[in-house]
C-alpha positions, 0 to 999 in steps of 0.5 A: 483884760482877756474876757469871753464874748459870744459874738453870734451862735455858735461863734464863742472867742476869747477878746481882749476888752477894757478892764472893769472900773467902780461904777458906783460907790457899793461896786467891787472888782474881783479877779477871777480865780476860777469860773465856768460854763453853766447848761443855761451858757448853751441857749445863746450859744445854740441860738435858742434864746431871742436872736442876738443882734450883737457880740456881748460878753457871757458868762455867771458863775466866778471865784476870785479875788477882791482887787479893788471897792467903792467907797460904800462897801465896808464888809469887804477889803482888797485881797479877800478870796470871794464866792459870787453869786450869780445875781447881785443883791443888797441881802437887806430889802423885804425880798432878800430877808423873805429868802428871795434874793433874785427878787432883790429891789436893788438887784439884778443880774450881771455878766461876763464871769468868764473873764479875767476881771468882773465889776460886782454891784452890791458888793457887800451883800452879794459877796461872801468872802473865804476866810484864810488861804484857800487851796486849789483842791477846794476850788471847785467845790466853792464854784459849785457854791455860785449857782450849779448846786444852790440850783439844785438844792433851791429845787429840793427845797423847793419841792419839800425834800426832808427825811424820808421823802422819794424823790426822783431827778429828771435830767443828769446835767451838773444841775441835776446831779447837784440836785442828787447830792442835795437830796441826800443831804436833806435826808432823801430816804430813796433817790432815783436819777434818770440818766442815759449816759454811763459817765453821769450815772457813775456821778449821781451814784456817788452823789447818793443815788439809790436807782437809775432809770435810763427809759425817757418819757412815759415809760420811764416815768412808769418805771420810776413809780414802779420803784417807788411802790407803784405811786410815784415820788414825793418830790420831782426835780425838774433840772432841765426846762423843756416841755418833755421834761416838765411832763416826764416830771408830772408823771413820775409825781405822787397825788399829792406831791411835789415838783420842784423846778429849776430848769431855765423854760423853754416851750413849757406847758402845764396840764393845770386841770390834771394838776389840780384833780391829783393835788400836786404842786409845782414850785420853784424858779430862779435859785436864791442863792445867797440865801443858801450860803451862809448854810452851805460854805461851812460845810464845803469849807469842813470837807462835808460836802464836795459839790464840785465833782461835777467838773470833770474838765479844766481849760484854760481860759484861751481854750474857752472855745474848747470848753463851750465845744464840750458842754455842747457835745456831752463831753464834759459834764461841767467845764471849769476855767482858769484865767 
């Protein structure tokens, strides 16, 4: 099969590798119909994670068709179209029952989804099948459910967004834009999107943002507070993961409010005494995508929810290096890949 391999920072290639095989009776092999590049893929691509010692496959978002299943897989059949959350889980353990599938005792992460074939562990608990024929126009919206939209949704849920909430979103990448849509879906009365890029501002407005703040830092936070009655937001959704973005989130938050964070933390330090004095909370983490799919998939299939608008450029799998470059240079909000 053809598969995307990160050989070293900045060196992404489409290599020919052996087809994956069933390694456990609970596995499934999925033929990828659509995959994508995630903002978190850019951390190793830019060399910002721990030093890379050898080439490795990359990518964790895909939808596809089941090719084969292990003998213990009972809920899926060959030929099923499936949505694949970016972490696998059995969907039965105590942590899964509590909605934290990312901590499943039999779960974990898997990679290599920017490829023609993928082995998915714990297939019965992980994969969600979609009934009937899947139209090409529906693909981006279903693909967005593998990570990006549920991650934005998780930020909003963790921050306690509800009907009437005031919300600020820090980050105008695909997750931040998804968080805007998620906050509006949950009934937020006012959403302020922080963005300095016109194309992303337009999509934020399309997703329901009521105000755009282009300024960053203390000045940007002051502008958010001014918009929100001078006190700040009930909930701030932090979708970047840097020290500066976290500081901006807390500066934009009212006393008694909550920051919902889903940006992978890099160099983040918290001012806990200040949080204590202002009764400000922090909640979030890795999005338990599987926990949200039973709620979100029907809305996508009905057309009520269209999160796939974050995909603004499509590349063939053989153009994957161009897709990474476009994401890195911010000429794409989110790149969709078609094998």
